[in-house]
Every structure is written in structure tokens, then in C-alpha cells.
mmJSON file of the N, C-alpha and C atoms, coordinates in Angstrom:
{"data_MODEL":{"atom_site":{
"group_PDB":["ATOM","ATOM","ATOM","ATOM","ATOM","ATOM","ATOM","ATOM","ATOM","ATOM","ATOM","ATOM","ATOM","ATOM","ATOM","ATOM","ATOM","ATOM","ATOM","ATOM","ATOM","ATOM","ATOM","ATOM","ATOM","ATOM","ATOM","ATOM","ATOM","ATOM","ATOM","ATOM","ATOM","ATOM","ATOM","ATOM","ATOM","ATOM","ATOM","ATOM","ATOM","ATOM","ATOM","ATOM","ATOM","ATOM","ATOM","ATOM","ATOM","ATOM","ATOM","ATOM","ATOM","ATOM","ATOM","ATOM","ATOM","ATOM","ATOM","ATOM","ATOM","ATOM","ATOM","ATOM","ATOM","ATOM","ATOM","ATOM","ATOM","ATOM","ATOM","ATOM","ATOM","ATOM","ATOM","ATOM","ATOM","ATOM","ATOM","ATOM","ATOM","ATOM","ATOM","ATOM","ATOM","ATOM","ATOM","ATOM","ATOM","ATOM","ATOM","ATOM","ATOM","ATOM","ATOM","ATOM","ATOM","ATOM","ATOM","ATOM","ATOM","ATOM","ATOM","ATOM","ATOM","ATOM","ATOM","ATOM","ATOM","ATOM","ATOM","ATOM","ATOM","ATOM","ATOM","ATOM","ATOM","ATOM","ATOM","ATOM","ATOM","ATOM","ATOM","ATOM","ATOM","ATOM","ATOM","ATOM","ATOM","ATOM","ATOM","ATOM","ATOM","ATOM","ATOM","ATOM","ATOM","ATOM","ATOM","ATOM","ATOM","ATOM","ATOM","ATOM","ATOM","ATOM","ATOM","ATOM","ATOM","ATOM","ATOM","ATOM","ATOM","ATOM","ATOM","ATOM","ATOM","ATOM","ATOM","ATOM","ATOM","ATOM","ATOM","ATOM","ATOM","ATOM","ATOM","ATOM","ATOM","ATOM","ATOM","ATOM","ATOM","ATOM","ATOM","ATOM","ATOM","ATOM","ATOM","ATOM","ATOM","ATOM","ATOM","ATOM","ATOM","ATOM","ATOM","ATOM","ATOM","ATOM","ATOM","ATOM","ATOM","ATOM","ATOM","ATOM","ATOM","ATOM","ATOM","ATOM","ATOM","ATOM","ATOM","ATOM","ATOM","ATOM","ATOM","ATOM","ATOM","ATOM","ATOM","ATOM","ATOM","ATOM","ATOM","ATOM","ATOM","ATOM","ATOM","ATOM","ATOM","ATOM","ATOM","ATOM","ATOM","ATOM","ATOM","ATOM","ATOM","ATOM","ATOM","ATOM","ATOM","ATOM"],
"id":[1,2,3,4,5,6,7,8,9,10,11,12,13,14,15,16,17,18,19,20,21,22,23,24,25,26,27,28,29,30,31,32,33,34,35,36,37,38,39,40,41,42,43,44,45,46,47,48,49,50,51,52,53,54,55,56,57,58,59,60,61,62,63,64,65,66,67,68,69,70,71,72,73,74,75,76,77,78,79,80,81,82,83,84,85,86,87,88,89,90,91,92,93,94,95,96,97,98,99,100,101,102,103,104,105,106,107,108,109,110,111,112,113,114,115,116,117,118,119,120,121,122,123,124,125,126,127,128,129,130,131,132,133,134,135,136,137,138,139,140,141,142,143,144,145,146,147,148,149,150,151,152,153,154,155,156,157,158,159,160,161,162,163,164,165,166,167,168,169,170,171,172,173,174,175,176,177,178,179,180,181,182,183,184,185,186,187,188,189,190,191,192,193,194,195,196,197,198,199,200,201,202,203,204,205,206,207,208,209,210,211,212,213,214,215,216,217,218,219,220,221,222,223,224,225,226,227,228,229,230,231,232,233,234],
"type_symbol":["N","C","C","N","C","C","N","C","C","N","C","C","N","C","C","N","C","C","N","C","C","N","C","C","N","C","C","N","C","C","N","C","C","N","C","C","N","C","C","N","C","C","N","C","C","N","C","C","N","C","C","N","C","C","N","C","C","N","C","C","N","C","C","N","C","C","N","C","C","N","C","C","N","C","C","N","C","C","N","C","C","N","C","C","N","C","C","N","C","C","N","C","C","N","C","C","N","C","C","N","C","C","N","C","C","N","C","C","N","C","C","N","C","C","N","C","C","N","C","C","N","C","C","N","C","C","N","C","C","N","C","C","N","C","C","N","C","C","N","C","C","N","C","C","N","C","C","N","C","C","N","C","C","N","C","C","N","C","C","N","C","C","N","C","C","N","C","C","N","C","C","N","C","C","N","C","C","N","C","C","N","C","C","N","C","C","N","C","C","N","C","C","N","C","C","N","C","C","N","C","C","N","C","C","N","C","C","N","C","C","N","C","C","N","C","C","N","C","C","N","C","C","N","C","C","N","C","C","N","C","C","N","C","C"],
"label_atom_id":["N","CA","C","N","CA","C","N","CA","C","N","CA","C","N","CA","C","N","CA","C","N","CA","C","N","CA","C","N","CA","C","N","CA","C","N","CA","C","N","CA","C","N","CA","C","N","CA","C","N","CA","C","N","CA","C","N","CA","C","N","CA","C","N","CA","C","N","CA","C","N","CA","C","N","CA","C","N","CA","C","N","CA","C","N","CA","C","N","CA","C","N","CA","C","N","CA","C","N","CA","C","N","CA","C","N","CA","C","N","CA","C","N","CA","C","N","CA","C","N","CA","C","N","CA","C","N","CA","C","N","CA","C","N","CA","C","N","CA","C","N","CA","C","N","CA","C","N","CA","C","N","CA","C","N","CA","C","N","CA","C","N","CA","C","N","CA","C","N","CA","C","N","CA","C","N","CA","C","N","CA","C","N","CA","C","N","CA","C","N","CA","C","N","CA","C","N","CA","C","N","CA","C","N","CA","C","N","CA","C","N","CA","C","N","CA","C","N","CA","C","N","CA","C","N","CA","C","N","CA","C","N","CA","C","N","CA","C","N","CA","C","N","CA","C","N","CA","C","N","CA","C","N","CA","C","N","CA","C","N","CA","C","N","CA","C","N","CA","C","N","CA","C"],
"label_alt_id":[null,null,null,null,null,null,null,null,null,null,null,null,null,null,null,null,null,null,null,null,null,null,null,null,null,null,null,null,null,null,null,null,null,null,null,null,null,null,null,null,null,null,null,null,null,null,null,null,null,null,null,null,null,null,null,null,null,null,null,null,null,null,null,null,null,null,null,null,null,null,null,null,null,null,null,null,null,null,null,null,null,null,null,null,null,null,null,null,null,null,null,null,null,null,null,null,null,null,null,null,null,null,null,null,null,null,null,null,null,null,null,null,null,null,null,null,null,null,null,null,null,null,null,null,null,null,null,null,null,null,null,null,null,null,null,null,null,null,null,null,null,null,null,null,null,null,null,null,null,null,null,null,null,null,null,null,null,null,null,null,null,null,null,null,null,null,null,null,null,null,null,null,null,null,null,null,null,null,null,null,null,null,null,null,null,null,null,null,null,null,null,null,null,null,null,null,null,null,null,null,null,null,null,null,null,null,null,null,null,null,null,null,null,null,null,null,null,null,null,null,null,null,null,null,null,null,null,null,null,null,null,null,null,null],
"label_comp_id":["MET","MET","MET","PRO","PRO","PRO","ILE","ILE","ILE","THR","THR","THR","ILE","ILE","ILE","GLY","GLY","GLY","ASN","ASN","ASN","GLY","GLY","GLY","PHE","PHE","PHE","LEU","LEU","LEU","LYS","LYS","LYS","SER","SER","SER","GLU","GLU","GLU","ILE","ILE","ILE","LEU","LEU","LEU","THR","THR","THR","ASN","ASN","ASN","SER","SER","SER","PRO","PRO","PRO","ARG","ARG","ARG","ASN","ASN","ASN","THR","THR","THR","LYS","LYS","LYS","GLU","GLU","GLU","ALA","ALA","ALA","TRP","TRP","TRP","TRP","TRP","TRP","LYS","LYS","LYS","VAL","VAL","VAL","LEU","LEU","LEU","TRP","TRP","TRP","GLU","GLU","GLU","LYS","LYS","LYS","ILE","ILE","ILE","LYS","LYS","LYS","ASP","ASP","ASP","PHE","PHE","PHE","PHE","PHE","PHE","PHE","PHE","PHE","SER","SER","SER","THR","THR","THR","GLY","GLY","GLY","LYS","LYS","LYS","ALA","ALA","ALA","LYS","LYS","LYS","ALA","ALA","ALA","ASP","ASP","ASP","ARG","ARG","ARG","CYS","CYS","CYS","LEU","LEU","LEU","HIS","HIS","HIS","GLU","GLU","GLU","MET","MET","MET","LEU","LEU","LEU","PHE","PHE","PHE","ALA","ALA","ALA","ASP","ASP","ASP","ARG","ARG","ARG","THR","THR","THR","PRO","PRO","PRO","THR","THR","THR","ARG","ARG","ARG","GLU","GLU","GLU","ARG","ARG","ARG","LEU","LEU","LEU","THR","THR","THR","GLU","GLU","GLU","ILE","ILE","ILE","PHE","PHE","PHE","PHE","PHE","PHE","GLU","GLU","GLU","LEU","LEU","LEU","LYS","LYS","LYS","GLU","GLU","GLU","LEU","LEU","LEU","ALA","ALA","ALA","CYS","CYS","CYS","ALA","ALA","ALA"],
"label_asym_id":["A","A","A","A","A","A","A","A","A","A","A","A","A","A","A","A","A","A","A","A","A","A","A","A","A","A","A","A","A","A","A","A","A","A","A","A","A","A","A","A","A","A","A","A","A","A","A","A","A","A","A","A","A","A","A","A","A","A","A","A","A","A","A","A","A","A","A","A","A","A","A","A","A","A","A","A","A","A","A","A","A","A","A","A","A","A","A","A","A","A","A","A","A","A","A","A","A","A","A","A","A","A","A","A","A","A","A","A","A","A","A","A","A","A","A","A","A","A","A","A","A","A","A","A","A","A","A","A","A","A","A","A","A","A","A","A","A","A","A","A","A","A","A","A","A","A","A","A","A","A","A","A","A","A","A","A","A","A","A","A","A","A","A","A","A","A","A","A","A","A","A","A","A","A","A","A","A","A","A","A","A","A","A","A","A","A","A","A","A","A","A","A","A","A","A","A","A","A","A","A","A","A","A","A","A","A","A","A","A","A","A","A","A","A","A","A","A","A","A","A","A","A","A","A","A","A","A","A","A","A","A","A","A","A"],
"label_entity_id":["1","1","1","1","1","1","1","1","1","1","1","1","1","1","1","1","1","1","1","1","1","1","1","1","1","1","1","1","1","1","1","1","1","1","1","1","1","1","1","1","1","1","1","1","1","1","1","1","1","1","1","1","1","1","1","1","1","1","1","1","1","1","1","1","1","1","1","1","1","1","1","1","1","1","1","1","1","1","1","1","1","1","1","1","1","1","1","1","1","1","1","1","1","1","1","1","1","1","1","1","1","1","1","1","1","1","1","1","1","1","1","1","1","1","1","1","1","1","1","1","1","1","1","1","1","1","1","1","1","1","1","1","1","1","1","1","1","1","1","1","1","1","1","1","1","1","1","1","1","1","1","1","1","1","1","1","1","1","1","1","1","1","1","1","1","1","1","1","1","1","1","1","1","1","1","1","1","1","1","1","1","1","1","1","1","1","1","1","1","1","1","1","1","1","1","1","1","1","1","1","1","1","1","1","1","1","1","1","1","1","1","1","1","1","1","1","1","1","1","1","1","1","1","1","1","1","1","1","1","1","1","1","1","1"],
"label_seq_id":[1,1,1,2,2,2,3,3,3,4,4,4,5,5,5,6,6,6,7,7,7,8,8,8,9,9,9,10,10,10,11,11,11,12,12,12,13,13,13,14,14,14,15,15,15,16,16,16,17,17,17,18,18,18,19,19,19,20,20,20,21,21,21,22,22,22,23,23,23,24,24,24,25,25,25,26,26,26,27,27,27,28,28,28,29,29,29,30,30,30,31,31,31,32,32,32,33,33,33,34,34,34,35,35,35,36,36,36,37,37,37,38,38,38,39,39,39,40,40,40,41,41,41,42,42,42,43,43,43,44,44,44,45,45,45,46,46,46,47,47,47,48,48,48,49,49,49,50,50,50,51,51,51,52,52,52,53,53,53,54,54,54,55,55,55,56,56,56,57,57,57,58,58,58,59,59,59,60,60,60,61,61,61,62,62,62,63,63,63,64,64,64,65,65,65,66,66,66,67,67,67,68,68,68,69,69,69,70,70,70,71,71,71,72,72,72,73,73,73,74,74,74,75,75,75,76,76,76,77,77,77,78,78,78],
"pdbx_PDB_ins_code":[null,null,null,null,null,null,null,null,null,null,null,null,null,null,null,null,null,null,null,null,null,null,null,null,null,null,null,null,null,null,null,null,null,null,null,null,null,null,null,null,null,null,null,null,null,null,null,null,null,null,null,null,null,null,null,null,null,null,null,null,null,null,null,null,null,null,null,null,null,null,null,null,null,null,null,null,null,null,null,null,null,null,null,null,null,null,null,null,null,null,null,null,null,null,null,null,null,null,null,null,null,null,null,null,null,null,null,null,null,null,null,null,null,null,null,null,null,null,null,null,null,null,null,null,null,null,null,null,null,null,null,null,null,null,null,null,null,null,null,null,null,null,null,null,null,null,null,null,null,null,null,null,null,null,null,null,null,null,null,null,null,null,null,null,null,null,null,null,null,null,null,null,null,null,null,null,null,null,null,null,null,null,null,null,null,null,null,null,null,null,null,null,null,null,null,null,null,null,null,null,null,null,null,null,null,null,null,null,null,null,null,null,null,null,null,null,null,null,null,null,null,null,null,null,null,null,null,null,null,null,null,null,null,null],
"Cartn_x":[-3.788,-5.159,-5.52,-6.634,-6.996,-7.664,-7.527,-8.263,-9.448,-10.664,-11.863,-12.412,-12.697,-13.274,-14.626,-15.673,-17.01,-17.674,-18.86,-19.57,-20.455,-21.015,-21.88,-21.142,-21.789,-21.195,-20.069,-19.997,-19.013,-17.851,-17.527,-16.42,-15.118,-14.031,-12.707,-11.818,-10.909,-10.003,-8.567,-7.771,-6.343,-5.614,-4.749,-3.973,-2.772,-2.59,-1.505,-0.242,-0.334,0.86,1.402,2.712,3.338,3.331,3.481,3.549,4.716,4.545,5.604,6.854,6.669,7.819,7.721,8.318,8.197,8.753,9.856,10.459,9.512,8.893,7.951,6.733,6.244,5.105,5.479,6.676,7.157,7.225,7.68,7.781,6.411,5.407,4.06,3.518,3.793,3.36,4.061,5.363,6.121,5.549,5.317,4.816,3.445,2.567,1.244,1.343,2.36,2.522,3.046,3.93,4.598,4.137,3.312,2.979,2.262,1.577,0.853,1.772,3.057,4.01,4.31,4.011,4.37,3.131,3.256,2.164,1.972,0.817,0.505,1.526,2.095,3.076,4.4,4.696,5.966,5.885,4.68,4.534,5.243,5.166,5.817,7.331,7.886,9.333,9.76,8.982,9.296,9.248,8.275,8.16,9.394,9.848,11.051,12.284,12.406,13.566,13.607,12.475,12.434,12.673,12.125,12.327,13.803,14.469,15.899,16.7,16.329,17.034,16.883,15.688,15.397,15.588,15.36,15.326,16.299,17.281,18.251,19.04,19.419,20.222,21.558,22.118,23.36,23.038,23.62,23.392,23.88,23.051,23.483,24.662,25.502,26.642,26.146,27.017,26.673,26.287,27.01,26.708,25.317,24.989,23.675,22.565,22.795,21.801,21.576,22.657,22.537,21.714,21.976,21.198,19.716,19.442,18.056,17.378,18.09,17.528,17.131,18.032,17.727,16.652,16.575,15.476,14.14,14.096,12.864,12.513,13.53,13.295,12.724,13.296,12.815,11.37,11.07,9.707,8.71,9.134,8.236,8.024,9.025,8.936,8.423,8.224,7.802,6.386],
"Cartn_y":[17.015,17.375,16.844,16.127,15.549,16.56,16.308,17.051,16.168,16.691,15.915,16.303,15.291,15.495,14.794,15.505,14.928,15.019,14.375,14.356,13.127,12.868,11.71,10.4,9.477,8.16,8.186,9.234,9.292,10.219,10.362,11.25,10.461,11.153,10.556,11.545,11.027,11.891,11.559,12.582,12.429,13.015,12.23,12.725,13.5,14.705,15.552,15.431,14.863,14.727,13.306,13.196,11.882,11.18,9.841,9.127,9.645,9.623,10.123,9.27,7.976,7.087,6.283,6.797,6.178,4.766,4.539,3.206,2.205,2.58,1.682,1.43,2.46,2.281,1.321,1.46,0.567,-0.866,-1.03,-2.352,-3.017,-2.277,-2.839,-3.271,-2.503,-2.873,-4.15,-4.243,-5.448,-6.664,-6.551,-7.68,-8.116,-7.18,-7.529,-8.29,-7.979,-8.646,-10.068,-10.313,-11.621,-12.525,-12.045,-12.852,-14.148,-14.199,-15.411,-16.536,-16.249,-17.299,-18.202,-17.726,-18.443,-19.03,-20.249,-20.852,-20.074,-20.22,-19.429,-19.628,-20.83,-21.07,-20.371,-20.053,-19.422,-17.928,-17.359,-15.928,-15.064,-15.435,-14.633,-14.662,-15.841,-15.943,-15.194,-15.305,-14.585,-13.079,-12.634,-11.218,-10.751,-11.553,-11.199,-11.15,-12.125,-12.162,-10.923,-10.595,-9.427,-8.142,-8.082,-6.893,-6.751,-7.857,-7.815,-7.329,-7.778,-7.355,-5.862,-5.335,-3.964,-2.925,-3.291,-2.287,-2.522,-3.382,-3.636,-2.361,-2.19,-1.021,-1.032,-2.223,-2.386,-3.2,-2.832,-3.573,-5.0,-5.996,-7.394,-7.693,-8.597,-9.001,-9.799,-9.977,-10.763,-12.183,-12.741,-14.097,-14.166,-13.157,-13.144,-12.958,-12.113,-11.939,-13.241,-13.988,-15.288,-16.239,-16.256,-17.098,-16.719,-15.426,-14.96,-15.386,-15.239,-15.642,-17.11,-17.97,-19.394,-19.758,-19.014,-19.226,-18.901,-17.779,-17.397,-18.398,-18.861,-19.848,-21.13,-21.555,-22.767,-22.591,-21.426,-21.163,-21.129,-20.589,-20.496,-21.85,-22.715,-24.023,-25.116,-24.802,-25.823,-26.275],
"Cartn_z":[-13.147,-13.422,-14.809,-14.928,-16.222,-17.151,-18.438,-19.455,-19.834,-19.722,-20.008,-21.371,-22.182,-23.509,-23.522,-23.905,-23.938,-22.576,-22.473,-21.198,-21.125,-19.982,-19.791,-19.998,-20.729,-20.958,-21.985,-22.775,-23.856,-23.545,-22.291,-21.962,-21.831,-22.048,-21.931,-21.201,-20.396,-19.653,-19.997,-20.146,-20.404,-19.205,-18.591,-17.455,-17.979,-17.47,-17.951,-17.116,-15.923,-15.089,-15.207,-15.238,-15.36,-14.005,-13.989,-12.709,-11.871,-10.562,-9.677,-9.755,-9.841,-9.891,-11.186,-12.242,-13.558,-13.558,-12.863,-12.845,-12.187,-11.094,-10.422,-11.306,-11.988,-12.885,-14.011,-14.55,-15.598,-15.088,-13.854,-13.242,-13.169,-12.763,-12.644,-14.003,-15.034,-16.382,-16.819,-16.579,-16.927,-16.212,-14.915,-14.136,-14.644,-14.971,-15.486,-16.805,-17.61,-18.906,-18.762,-17.786,-17.732,-16.599,-15.689,-14.514,-14.865,-15.986,-16.354,-16.814,-17.019,-17.366,-16.172,-14.974,-13.767,-13.108,-12.604,-11.856,-10.563,-9.958,-8.764,-7.654,-7.546,-6.488,-6.769,-8.015,-8.359,-8.569,-8.521,-8.799,-7.77,-6.505,-5.46,-5.631,-5.93,-6.118,-7.377,-8.441,-9.675,-9.437,-8.683,-8.341,-7.581,-6.617,-5.85,-6.745,-7.651,-8.554,-9.444,-10.043,-10.916,-10.136,-8.945,-8.12,-7.746,-7.453,-7.139,-8.343,-9.531,-10.741,-10.99,-10.757,-11.156,-10.063,-8.814,-7.759,-6.616,-6.799,-5.73,-5.438,-4.179,-3.811,-4.543,-4.652,-5.42,-6.662,-7.777,-9.013,-8.847,-9.183,-9.051,-9.977,-9.537,-10.362,-11.56,-12.522,-13.705,-13.308,-12.338,-11.882,-11.245,-10.431,-9.781,-10.814,-11.811,-12.867,-13.629,-13.842,-14.506,-13.651,-12.34,-11.427,-11.454,-11.426,-11.448,-12.748,-13.863,-15.156,-15.145,-14.663,-14.665,-13.64,-12.536,-11.584,-12.249,-12.967,-13.656,-14.753,-15.458,-16.51,-15.916,-14.798,-14.122,-13.646,-13.095,-12.627,-13.788,-14.922,-16.077,-16.738,-16.66,-17.322,-16.399,-15.132,-14.16,-14.384],
"occupancy":[1.0,1.0,1.0,1.0,1.0,1.0,1.0,1.0,1.0,1.0,1.0,1.0,1.0,1.0,1.0,1.0,1.0,1.0,1.0,1.0,1.0,1.0,1.0,1.0,1.0,1.0,1.0,1.0,1.0,1.0,1.0,1.0,1.0,1.0,1.0,1.0,1.0,1.0,1.0,1.0,1.0,1.0,1.0,1.0,1.0,1.0,1.0,1.0,1.0,1.0,1.0,1.0,1.0,1.0,1.0,1.0,1.0,1.0,1.0,1.0,1.0,1.0,1.0,1.0,1.0,1.0,1.0,1.0,1.0,1.0,1.0,1.0,1.0,1.0,1.0,1.0,1.0,1.0,1.0,1.0,1.0,1.0,1.0,1.0,1.0,1.0,1.0,1.0,1.0,1.0,1.0,1.0,1.0,1.0,1.0,1.0,1.0,1.0,1.0,1.0,1.0,1.0,1.0,1.0,1.0,1.0,1.0,1.0,1.0,1.0,1.0,1.0,1.0,1.0,1.0,1.0,1.0,1.0,1.0,1.0,1.0,1.0,1.0,1.0,1.0,1.0,1.0,1.0,1.0,1.0,1.0,1.0,1.0,1.0,1.0,1.0,1.0,1.0,1.0,1.0,1.0,1.0,1.0,1.0,1.0,1.0,1.0,1.0,1.0,1.0,1.0,1.0,1.0,1.0,1.0,1.0,1.0,1.0,1.0,1.0,1.0,1.0,1.0,1.0,1.0,1.0,1.0,1.0,1.0,1.0,1.0,1.0,1.0,1.0,1.0,1.0,1.0,1.0,1.0,1.0,1.0,1.0,1.0,1.0,1.0,1.0,1.0,1.0,1.0,1.0,1.0,1.0,1.0,1.0,1.0,1.0,1.0,1.0,1.0,1.0,1.0,1.0,1.0,1.0,1.0,1.0,1.0,1.0,1.0,1.0,1.0,1.0,1.0,1.0,1.0,1.0,1.0,1.0,1.0,1.0,1.0,1.0,1.0,1.0,1.0,1.0,1.0,1.0,1.0,1.0,1.0,1.0,1.0,1.0],
"B_iso_or_equiv":[0.0,0.0,0.0,0.0,0.0,0.0,0.0,0.0,0.0,0.0,0.0,0.0,0.0,0.0,0.0,0.0,0.0,0.0,0.0,0.0,0.0,0.0,0.0,0.0,0.0,0.0,0.0,0.0,0.0,0.0,0.0,0.0,0.0,0.0,0.0,0.0,0.0,0.0,0.0,0.0,0.0,0.0,0.0,0.0,0.0,0.0,0.0,0.0,0.0,0.0,0.0,0.0,0.0,0.0,0.0,0.0,0.0,0.0,0.0,0.0,0.0,0.0,0.0,0.0,0.0,0.0,0.0,0.0,0.0,0.0,0.0,0.0,0.0,0.0,0.0,0.0,0.0,0.0,0.0,0.0,0.0,0.0,0.0,0.0,0.0,0.0,0.0,0.0,0.0,0.0,0.0,0.0,0.0,0.0,0.0,0.0,0.0,0.0,0.0,0.0,0.0,0.0,0.0,0.0,0.0,0.0,0.0,0.0,0.0,0.0,0.0,0.0,0.0,0.0,0.0,0.0,0.0,0.0,0.0,0.0,0.0,0.0,0.0,0.0,0.0,0.0,0.0,0.0,0.0,0.0,0.0,0.0,0.0,0.0,0.0,0.0,0.0,0.0,0.0,0.0,0.0,0.0,0.0,0.0,0.0,0.0,0.0,0.0,0.0,0.0,0.0,0.0,0.0,0.0,0.0,0.0,0.0,0.0,0.0,0.0,0.0,0.0,0.0,0.0,0.0,0.0,0.0,0.0,0.0,0.0,0.0,0.0,0.0,0.0,0.0,0.0,0.0,0.0,0.0,0.0,0.0,0.0,0.0,0.0,0.0,0.0,0.0,0.0,0.0,0.0,0.0,0.0,0.0,0.0,0.0,0.0,0.0,0.0,0.0,0.0,0.0,0.0,0.0,0.0,0.0,0.0,0.0,0.0,0.0,0.0,0.0,0.0,0.0,0.0,0.0,0.0,0.0,0.0,0.0,0.0,0.0,0.0,0.0,0.0,0.0,0.0,0.0,0.0,0.0,0.0,0.0,0.0,0.0,0.0],
"pdbx_formal_charge":[null,null,null,null,null,null,null,null,null,null,null,null,null,null,null,null,null,null,null,null,null,null,null,null,null,null,null,null,null,null,null,null,null,null,null,null,null,null,null,null,null,null,null,null,null,null,null,null,null,null,null,null,null,null,null,null,null,null,null,null,null,null,null,null,null,null,null,null,null,null,null,null,null,null,null,null,null,null,null,null,null,null,null,null,null,null,null,null,null,null,null,null,null,null,null,null,null,null,null,null,null,null,null,null,null,null,null,null,null,null,null,null,null,null,null,null,null,null,null,null,null,null,null,null,null,null,null,null,null,null,null,null,null,null,null,null,null,null,null,null,null,null,null,null,null,null,null,null,null,null,null,null,null,null,null,null,null,null,null,null,null,null,null,null,null,null,null,null,null,null,null,null,null,null,null,null,null,null,null,null,null,null,null,null,null,null,null,null,null,null,null,null,null,null,null,null,null,null,null,null,null,null,null,null,null,null,null,null,null,null,null,null,null,null,null,null,null,null,null,null,null,null,null,null,null,null,null,null,null,null,null,null,null,null],
"auth_seq_id":[1,1,1,2,2,2,3,3,3,4,4,4,5,5,5,6,6,6,7,7,7,8,8,8,9,9,9,10,10,10,11,11,11,12,12,12,13,13,13,14,14,14,15,15,15,16,16,16,17,17,17,18,18,18,19,19,19,20,20,20,21,21,21,22,22,22,23,23,23,24,24,24,25,25,25,26,26,26,27,27,27,28,28,28,29,29,29,30,30,30,31,31,31,32,32,32,33,33,33,34,34,34,35,35,35,36,36,36,37,37,37,38,38,38,39,39,39,40,40,40,41,41,41,42,42,42,43,43,43,44,44,44,45,45,45,46,46,46,47,47,47,48,48,48,49,49,49,50,50,50,51,51,51,52,52,52,53,53,53,54,54,54,55,55,55,56,56,56,57,57,57,58,58,58,59,59,59,60,60,60,61,61,61,62,62,62,63,63,63,64,64,64,65,65,65,66,66,66,67,67,67,68,68,68,69,69,69,70,70,70,71,71,71,72,72,72,73,73,73,74,74,74,75,75,75,76,76,76,77,77,77,78,78,78],
"auth_comp_id":["MET","MET","MET","PRO","PRO","PRO","ILE","ILE","ILE","THR","THR","THR","ILE","ILE","ILE","GLY","GLY","GLY","ASN","ASN","ASN","GLY","GLY","GLY","PHE","PHE","PHE","LEU","LEU","LEU","LYS","LYS","LYS","SER","SER","SER","GLU","GLU","GLU","ILE","ILE","ILE","LEU","LEU","LEU","THR","THR","THR","ASN","ASN","ASN","SER","SER","SER","PRO","PRO","PRO","ARG","ARG","ARG","ASN","ASN","ASN","THR","THR","THR","LYS","LYS","LYS","GLU","GLU","GLU","ALA","ALA","ALA","TRP","TRP","TRP","TRP","TRP","TRP","LYS","LYS","LYS","VAL","VAL","VAL","LEU","LEU","LEU","TRP","TRP","TRP","GLU","GLU","GLU","LYS","LYS","LYS","ILE","ILE","ILE","LYS","LYS","LYS","ASP","ASP","ASP","PHE","PHE","PHE","PHE","PHE","PHE","PHE","PHE","PHE","SER","SER","SER","THR","THR","THR","GLY","GLY","GLY","LYS","LYS","LYS","ALA","ALA","ALA","LYS","LYS","LYS","ALA","ALA","ALA","ASP","ASP","ASP","ARG","ARG","ARG","CYS","CYS","CYS","LEU","LEU","LEU","HIS","HIS","HIS","GLU","GLU","GLU","MET","MET","MET","LEU","LEU","LEU","PHE","PHE","PHE","ALA","ALA","ALA","ASP","ASP","ASP","ARG","ARG","ARG","THR","THR","THR","PRO","PRO","PRO","THR","THR","THR","ARG","ARG","ARG","GLU","GLU","GLU","ARG","ARG","ARG","LEU","LEU","LEU","THR","THR","THR","GLU","GLU","GLU","ILE","ILE","ILE","PHE","PHE","PHE","PHE","PHE","PHE","GLU","GLU","GLU","LEU","LEU","LEU","LYS","LYS","LYS","GLU","GLU","GLU","LEU","LEU","LEU","ALA","ALA","ALA","CYS","CYS","CYS","ALA","ALA","ALA"],
"auth_asym_id":["A","A","A","A","A","A","A","A","A","A","A","A","A","A","A","A","A","A","A","A","A","A","A","A","A","A","A","A","A","A","A","A","A","A","A","A","A","A","A","A","A","A","A","A","A","A","A","A","A","A","A","A","A","A","A","A","A","A","A","A","A","A","A","A","A","A","A","A","A","A","A","A","A","A","A","A","A","A","A","A","A","A","A","A","A","A","A","A","A","A","A","A","A","A","A","A","A","A","A","A","A","A","A","A","A","A","A","A","A","A","A","A","A","A","A","A","A","A","A","A","A","A","A","A","A","A","A","A","A","A","A","A","A","A","A","A","A","A","A","A","A","A","A","A","A","A","A","A","A","A","A","A","A","A","A","A","A","A","A","A","A","A","A","A","A","A","A","A","A","A","A","A","A","A","A","A","A","A","A","A","A","A","A","A","A","A","A","A","A","A","A","A","A","A","A","A","A","A","A","A","A","A","A","A","A","A","A","A","A","A","A","A","A","A","A","A","A","A","A","A","A","A","A","A","A","A","A","A","A","A","A","A","A","A"],
"auth_atom_id":["N","CA","C","N","CA","C","N","CA","C","N","CA","C","N","CA","C","N","CA","C","N","CA","C","N","CA","C","N","CA","C","N","CA","C","N","CA","C","N","CA","C","N","CA","C","N","CA","C","N","CA","C","N","CA","C","N","CA","C","N","CA","C","N","CA","C","N","CA","C","N","CA","C","N","CA","C","N","CA","C","N","CA","C","N","CA","C","N","CA","C","N","CA","C","N","CA","C","N","CA","C","N","CA","C","N","CA","C","N","CA","C","N","CA","C","N","CA","C","N","CA","C","N","CA","C","N","CA","C","N","CA","C","N","CA","C","N","CA","C","N","CA","C","N","CA","C","N","CA","C","N","CA","C","N","CA","C","N","CA","C","N","CA","C","N","CA","C","N","CA","C","N","CA","C","N","CA","C","N","CA","C","N","CA","C","N","CA","C","N","CA","C","N","CA","C","N","CA","C","N","CA","C","N","CA","C","N","CA","C","N","CA","C","N","CA","C","N","CA","C","N","CA","C","N","CA","C","N","CA","C","N","CA","C","N","CA","C","N","CA","C","N","CA","C","N","CA","C","N","CA","C","N","CA","C","N","CA","C","N","CA","C","N","CA","C","N","CA","C","N","CA","C"],
"pdbx_PDB_model_num":[1,1,1,1,1,1,1,1,1,1,1,1,1,1,1,1,1,1,1,1,1,1,1,1,1,1,1,1,1,1,1,1,1,1,1,1,1,1,1,1,1,1,1,1,1,1,1,1,1,1,1,1,1,1,1,1,1,1,1,1,1,1,1,1,1,1,1,1,1,1,1,1,1,1,1,1,1,1,1,1,1,1,1,1,1,1,1,1,1,1,1,1,1,1,1,1,1,1,1,1,1,1,1,1,1,1,1,1,1,1,1,1,1,1,1,1,1,1,1,1,1,1,1,1,1,1,1,1,1,1,1,1,1,1,1,1,1,1,1,1,1,1,1,1,1,1,1,1,1,1,1,1,1,1,1,1,1,1,1,1,1,1,1,1,1,1,1,1,1,1,1,1,1,1,1,1,1,1,1,1,1,1,1,1,1,1,1,1,1,1,1,1,1,1,1,1,1,1,1,1,1,1,1,1,1,1,1,1,1,1,1,1,1,1,1,1,1,1,1,1,1,1,1,1,1,1,1,1,1,1,1,1,1,1]
}}}
């Protein structure tokens, strides 16, 4: 439930409840910050790579994380 300060055009609301899935909310903020590094053709692949790094059922191995890093680097530099 939000706390409302002011009224009309000059009102502001503060949300008192935290997001249900903090990790997912954090992911969306991260993606919004970095998505412009990738061309439109690479955004879907970059999204998949980052999602695999952060939300995989099993933690990726060091080798797989290295592969993902270089895939993202290649997509950003393409």
C-alpha cells in the first residue's frame, strides 16, 4: 500500500512493500542499464546469456561463465 504525500499534480507516492521477487527486479534493472551496449540483433542472445548466468537452476561452471563473458564481449563489440 503506498503512502501518498500531497495532492493533485504535486502528489508523490512511496511504496511501502518490497518487490515480491527481489532478484528478478534486480535483473530487470541490470538489463535496462546495459541493453544499449548490444545491437538489436544481439539483444536476445545477450539477454539469454545474462539470464543463464543469474537464474540457472544449477550454477554455471567457471568455464561456462568464461564462455558467457566472451560471448557478451563479442556481442558488445560487434
